[in-house]
C-alpha positions as semicolon CSV with decimal commas, in nm:
position;residue;x (nm);y (nm);z (nm)
1;M;7,147;1,294;6,119
2;F;7,358;0,992;6,021
3;F;7,504;0,904;5,679
4;A;7,677;0,596;5,538
5;R;7,912;0,832;5,347
6;R;8,028;1,191;5,380
7;P;7,726;1,414;5,320
8;S;7,736;1,616;4,999
9;D;7,762;1,995;4,999
10;Y;7,395;2,002;4,897
11;E;7,295;1,782;5,194
12;I;7,498;1,999;5,431
13;A;7,338;2,317;5,293
14;R;6,989;2,165;5,335
15;F;7,074;2,055;5,688
16;L;7,194;2,406;5,777
17;E;6,886;2,565;5,621
18;H;6,664;2,342;5,835
19;A;6,882;2,398;6,145
20;L;6,818;2,774;6,132
21;T;6,460;2,710;6,246
22;Q;6,542;2,448;6,512
23;P;6,525;2,530;6,883
24;L;6,788;2,434;7,136
25;S;6,744;2,074;7,249
26;Y;6,781;2,167;7,617
27;S;6,706;2,450;7,857
28;P;6,803;2,683;7,996
29;A;7,078;2,817;7,771
30;G;7,392;2,899;7,965
31;L;7,449;2,558;8,129
32;T;7,825;2,599;8,098
33;R;7,818;2,923;8,300
34;S;7,702;2,739;8,610
35;A;7,874;2,500;8,847
36;V;7,551;2,298;8,853
37;S;7,541;2,029;8,586
38;H;7,223;1,905;8,420
39;G;7,413;1,622;8,252
40;R;7,766;1,492;8,223
41;L;8,014;1,773;8,295
42;D;8,356;1,758;8,128
43;V;8,628;2,018;8,174
44;L;8,966;2,026;8,005
45;R;9,213;2,303;8,082
46;A;9,547;2,304;7,899
47;P;9,833;2,550;7,842
48;I;9,867;2,639;7,475
49;G;10,115;2,924;7,485
50;R;10,286;3,193;7,687
51;G;10,266;3,572;7,678
52;A;10,069;3,838;7,496
53;A;10,162;3,733;7,141
54;D;10,044;3,375;7,199
55;F;9,724;3,505;7,360
56;E;9,653;3,716;7,050
57;R;9,720;3,419;6,819
58;A;9,503;3,191;7,032
59;R;9,221;3,448;7,049
60;D;9,221;3,495;6,671
61;A;9,232;3,118;6,618
62;L;8,937;3,059;6,850
63;M;8,731;3,325;6,676
64;A;8,812;3,156;6,342
65;W;8,709;2,808;6,469
66;K;9,067;2,678;6,434
67;H;9,003;2,448;6,732
68;F;8,787;2,251;6,485
69;D;9,072;2,204;6,233
70;L;9,073;1,828;6,276
71;P;9,093;1,554;6,010
72;W;8,777;1,381;6,135
73;V;8,562;1,688;6,219
74;Q;8,444;1,961;5,983
75;L;8,248;2,275;6,060
76;F;7,999;2,442;5,825
77;P;7,988;2,717;5,726
78;R;8,367;2,715;5,746
79;H;8,399;3,084;5,834
80;A;8,092;3,124;6,053
81;P;8,093;3,439;6,268
82;I;8,114;3,394;6,644
83;D;7,795;3,589;6,708
84;V;7,513;3,491;6,940
85;G;7,253;3,318;6,723
86;T;7,497;3,185;6,461
87;V;7,403;2,831;6,356
88;V;7,665;2,576;6,251
89;A;7,670;2,214;6,142
90;V;7,940;1,988;6,281
91;C;8,019;1,697;6,050
92;V;8,190;1,405;6,226
93;Q;8,340;1,090;6,076
94;H;8,327;0,787;6,306
95;L;8,350;0,411;6,255
96;G;8,295;0,431;5,881
97;F;7,989;0,656;5,891
98;W;7,922;1,029;5,926
99;S;7,691;1,246;6,130
100;L;7,572;1,605;6,099
101;N;7,490;1,789;6,421
102;G;7,337;2,135;6,454
103;A;7,445;2,390;6,714
104;R;7,384;2,759;6,788
105;V;7,616;3,011;6,956
106;V;7,438;3,101;7,282
107;Y;7,681;3,342;7,448
108;R;8,023;3,505;7,415
109;L;8,302;3,607;7,651
110;D;8,513;3,899;7,535
111;D;8,739;4,117;7,747
112;A;9,107;4,206;7,764
113;T;9,213;3,882;7,935
114;R;8,949;3,626;7,833
115;V;8,773;3,542;7,509
116;G;8,541;3,259;7,416
117;F;8,196;3,141;7,327
118;A;7,951;2,863;7,401
119;Y;7,730;2,681;7,158
120;G;7,428;2,473;7,237
121;T;7,286;2,169;7,065
122;L;6,980;2,197;6,844
123;T;6,708;1,936;6,813
124;N;6,890;1,792;6,508
125;H;7,201;1,707;6,714
126;A;7,281;1,355;6,844
127;E;7,349;1,500;7,191
128;N;7,184;1,749;7,424
129;G;7,395;2,012;7,592
130;E;7,633;2,301;7,564
131;E;8,005;2,349;7,510
132;L;8,219;2,647;7,610
133;F;8,551;2,719;7,439
134;E;8,766;2,989;7,595
135;V;9,119;3,126;7,598
136;F;9,261;3,329;7,885
137;G;9,589;3,437;8,036
138;D;9,709;3,306;8,371
139;A;9,851;3,613;8,549
140;K;10,077;3,406;8,779
141;S;10,246;3,189;8,516
142;D;10,201;3,406;8,203
143;E;10,065;3,093;8,033
144;V;9,784;3,109;7,780
145;I;9,516;2,859;7,880
146;Y;9,260;2,694;7,654
147;R;8,958;2,558;7,837
148;I;8,669;2,346;7,717
149;R;8,371;2,307;7,951
150;A;8,092;2,081;7,825
151;V;7,764;1,958;7,965
152;S;7,601;1,680;7,763
153;W;7,375;1,379;7,758
154;P;7,252;1,163;7,466
155;Q;6,953;1,261;7,255
156;A;6,951;1,032;6,948
157;A;6,885;0,659;6,990
158;L;7,227;0,573;6,842
159;A;7,393;0,808;7,093
160;W;7,218;0,624;7,379
161;I;7,308;0,283;7,240
162;G;7,667;0,378;7,171
163;Y;7,715;0,597;7,479
164;P;8,062;0,459;7,572
165;F;8,180;0,528;7,216
166;V;8,022;0,876;7,226
167;R;8,219;0,946;7,545
168;H;8,535;0,828;7,369
169;L;8,469;1,065;7,075
170;Q;8,406;1,356;7,312
171;A;8,738;1,294;7,493
172;R;8,918;1,256;7,159
173;F;8,772;1,586;7,035
174;R;8,893;1,768;7,348
175;R;9,248;1,628;7,311
176;D;9,263;1,696;6,936
177;S;9,120;2,045;6,984
178;V;9,397;2,129;7,232
179;A;9,654;2,000;6,982
180;A;9,500;2,221;6,709
181;M;9,527;2,528;6,932
182;R;9,887;2,442;7,024
183;R;9,973;2,422;6,653
184;V;9,848;2,780;6,613
185;T;10,072;2,916;6,889
186;G;10,365;2,679;6,832
187;Y;10,348;2,574;7,197
188;G;10,581;2,288;7,278
189;R;10,798;2,329;6,968
190;P;11,165;2,399;7,039
191;S;11,271;2,753;6,961
192;L;11,522;2,808;6,680
193;S;11,794;2,874;6,939
194;N;11,729;2,534;7,101
195;R;11,739;2,334;6,778
196;R;12,057;2,151;6,680
């Protein structure tokens, strides 16, 4: 759903209410589990920390949707649980207009060394597909890795028409999402002992 201005809280609430009854816009759920792609496959893997403390911070941040703490993207409800079946609306500002896109959590990963979840697009989303967000520890390097794995293809007419721009927004989201996770762990900042 596209808007000439940021949608009001009332419009977002109505959108979410309607989204609860919407089916996924693709099948089968679980596309990001497979090496086989039904659409455009994008994978970004980036270090965001090192050691157990950074893993804990990154895990907690992922479960609190902190990877969506971006100036041009908002998630509703803001504190949605990461439970299978949870429906969210992603509000995106682009080129002077806004869009609301519905998604549902379709599966979770949760063990001692890896945590994450995937959400899939609903029929009221501009795209079709699924996106996996996960954090895990690399046993060899002790690095904490954030990975995004997404399979997508356009659904809305504007997404088809503006496909190169959509691809640009998707790449920007992945980069900005990594930066948001690095802020949580402090990765890349000099330690106090290294500052002058």
